N, C-alpha and C positions, 0 to 999 in steps of 0.2 A: 116907767119902767121898760129896760131894752135887755134885749135876749140875743144872743148869738148860737146859733146849733147846727153842728155838723150831721151829715148822715151819707151813706154810701161805704163805708169800709166793710171789709169782709177777708174772707181767704180766698185767695188766686195762686195758681200754678206759675213759675217762672216763665216770663216772655207773655203773660197775659195784661189785662188790662181792667181797672177801675174806674170810675169817676168820684169823686167824692163833690158833695154840695154843703155850701154854708148859708145859712137864712140869718139875715138880721131882720128883727122885728120889734114894734113898741112903738113907745114917742120918738121917732128919729125924725130930726132936722135935715139932717146930710151926715152921708157915709163918705169918711175921705179915704184913705187908704187902706187897704184889704190884704189878708196873708195869709199863708200857709205855712205851719210849723210842723215839726214832727219830733220826737224822742223815742229812741228807742232804748231797751232795759241798758241800765248802768251809766247810759250816755246823755250828754247835755241834750237840751230842746235846741234845736237849730232851722232856721231859715229855709226853708224849699222853695217859695216864690211868693213876691209880691206884686200887688199891681194898683197903680194911683188911681183917682176917681178919673182922671184923665185920659187913663190905659196905658201911662208907660209902666211897663213889667220888666222884672228882674228876677233872674233864676238862680239859685245855688249850681255849682259846676257840676254837682253828681248827677243831676236831674236834665240838664241840658240837652235839648235833640229828645227827650221822651216823656215829659210833662208839659200841658198847656194849661195854665192859667187862665181864667176869662171872669167876667162879670156882667151881670145886668143891673145898672144903676136904677132901671126902673122900678125893679123889684126887689132891690136891696139883696141880691144875689151874688154870690162867688164859686165858681166852680174849678176842680183842678180834676183834667185829663190825664189818667197816667197809664200809659203805655211801657210795653218793655220790660214791665217789672222784673226786678233782682231782688233775692232773699234778703240783701240790704237795705232795700224800700221799707221793710219792716218795722212798722214802729208805730205808736198814737198818733196820729195826725191832728191838730188842732187848728181851727181857725180864729184869726186875730183881725178886729176891725176897730179902727177910729172913728166915733161916732161923736156926734152932736145932738143933744138930745135938751129941752128945754135950757138952750142958752151956755151949757156945759159940755166941752169937750172930754170924752174919757175913752180909755182903749179897753176893750172888750175881748175876753177868751170864751171859745165855745167849751165844752166838756170833752171832747175829743172822741174821736171815731180810731176803732183798731184797724189795723192793715197788715195781714201778715201774708206773705210770701213765700208759698213753701209747695214743695211737690208729695 
């Protein structure tokens, strides 16, 4: 069994900061690319940032310069440092991971963590 679990969401004022964490656990042979996605009410899920196992990073234009994605390959963890948060960053944030387990490669989603930016 493989699980992907997010943590770290919450309520923050505009201009504030939050750090999200994503933990992949279970019978993992290898974690390939990992990414953060978000879905606001009434909108489609969108990519926020992703990071390859080798470290190549991609950001959505809307978060460039404000968000920083990172990962710890030894611990199968991924992080999203979010600074200068705006009300439009309010969404459910999901972790996504491409994982090889028992010879099978699958794409896993976490259950999501709510981020609310409001005064």
